[in-house]
N, C-alpha and C positions, 0 to 999 in steps of 0.2 A: 504494500500500500504506500502511496506517495504522500508527501507533506501536503499536496493540494487537496487530498481527500480528508484532511483534518486528523489523520492518524499517522503516527510515526512507525517506521519499520522496526520490527523486533523479532528476534528468533523466538519461536513459540516453545520449543523444547530443545534442550542442549544437554548432552551427557557424554562424558568421557568414559570409555570402557577400560577400566582398571589399568593394568600394566601394558596392555596391548599397544596403546598409543593411537587407537582409533577414536574419532570423535563423531558422534551422531547428532544431527540437528534436524529440526523441522521448522519450516517457515512457509509463509504464503508464497505462491507462485506469482507469475506476472499476469495471469488471466484470472478472472473471477471464478471462484469455486475450485481453483487448482492449488494444491499444496505441494511442497517438495520436501522429501526427506533426503538428507545427505549423509554419506559415510565418508569422512575425511581421513586421509591416511598420511598426511605430510610428516607428522612427527615420527610415525613408524617407519616411513621411507628413509628418514634421516638416520635411523638406527640400523635397519636390516637391509636397506636397498629398495629401489623402486619395485622391481619385479616381485619380490617376496611380499612386500607390503600391499601391492596391488592384488595379489592372489588372496591374501587374508581379508582384505576389505571386500573383495568380490564374494568370498565365502560367507562373510558375515551379512553382507547386503542381501544375499540370496536367502539366508535364514530369516532376516527381517521381512523381506517380501513375502515369503511363505506364510509367516505369522499374520501379516496384514491381509493377505489373500484369504486366509482361513477365518479371521475374526472381524474384519472390517465391513461396515455397511457401504463403504465407498469403493470406487473402481481404482485398482492399483495398476499403474502402467509398467512397462518394461524398464529394467535397470538401464540407465544411461551412463556411459563411461566417458567422462569429459576428456580423458587422456587420449582417446582414439582420435587420430587426425585423418583428414581427407588426403593427405599427401602420401602417395604410394612409396616414396623413398624413406618415410619415417613411420615407424609402427606406433610410437607413443609420443605424446607431449609430456615430458617428465616434470613440467611445472604445474600441470593440472592434476592434483592429487585428491580427487574426490569422485564418488559415484553418486548419481542422483536417482531418486525414486519418486515419480509423480503420483500424486493421490488426487483423484478427481471426485468431486461431489456430484450427486445425481441431478441436483437442481441448479448447478453452476453458481452457487452462493457459498460464502464463507460460513463455516460452523466451527469456529476455533475450539470451543470447549470439547465438543464431541470428538473432533479429529485429534486433539491433544491427548485425550483420554485413551482412544484406540491406539494411537502411536506409542504412548508410554507403556501400555499393556503389551503390545507387540514387541517393543524394545526389551522389556523385562523377560518375556518368554524367549526371544532370540538370544538374549544374553545368557540365560540359563542353558540353552542348548549349546551355545558357543563354549561356555565353561566346561560342559561335559565332553564336548569334542576335543578341547584342548587337553583335558585331563587324560583322556584315552590316548591321545597322540603322545603325551609325555610318558605315559606308562609303556607304550610300545617302544619309544625311543630308548627309555631306560633298560627295558628287557633286551633290546637288540644290542646295546652297548655291553651289557653284562655278558651276553652270549658270545660276542666277539672277543671280549677279554678272556673268558674261560677257554675259548678255542685257541687263542694265542698262547695262554699260559700252559695249556695241555701240550701244545706242540713244543714249547720250551722244555717242559718236564720230560718229554719223550726223547730229548736230545742226549748226546754223549755226556754232557756235564752232569747229568742226573741219573745215569744208568746204574750207579751203585745203590740207588734207593729202590726199595721194594714197591710194588704196585699199590699196596694199601696205604703206604706213607704218601705216595704221589697223589693218590685220590684225596686223602685227608688234607694235604697241602693245597690242592686245587680248590677244595670246598672252603677251607679256612681263609685263604687269600682272597678268593672271590667275594666272600661274605664281608671281609674288611674293606675291600675296594668299593663294593656296592651294598651298603647296609640296607636292610628292609625299609621300604617307604611306608609312610602312613602317618598317623597322628601322633 
């Protein structure tokens, strides 16, 4: 909304997603009855690189869109990637670090309170799904590192330097060292 209309522009919803470095915002679009949700990943791109940050933002935006599709009374448009360029020589514009998600009301009028409530609820649910996906990915990463460590240590123990040790001692050493290097995860 412009100053001519008597109202000032303001972001309706703004939330940073924990440590990820993603910021999610909702504001009014440029046409009546159109809102726009944004997933910004500039901070994350600065830490882990554009491609990895873009991938995470796209995954989160897809979760948010699915939640809005499922629970919103409004029409949800396709995810728009601002970094995509029309130039065939460039795949991405690395300065545009956000994804947009249009939300259209049925009567082409603004309904700030209703849209904010639906957006916050969808954001909460998408955030919970995101946390669960991240926890599973961390667990898989931890398990694969542990298995790679055990494999390398077993190969080392099978070498000439340890041939004087009996198999029971090697097995115990493998278990003990792996447990020290990778303590059990949990609370």
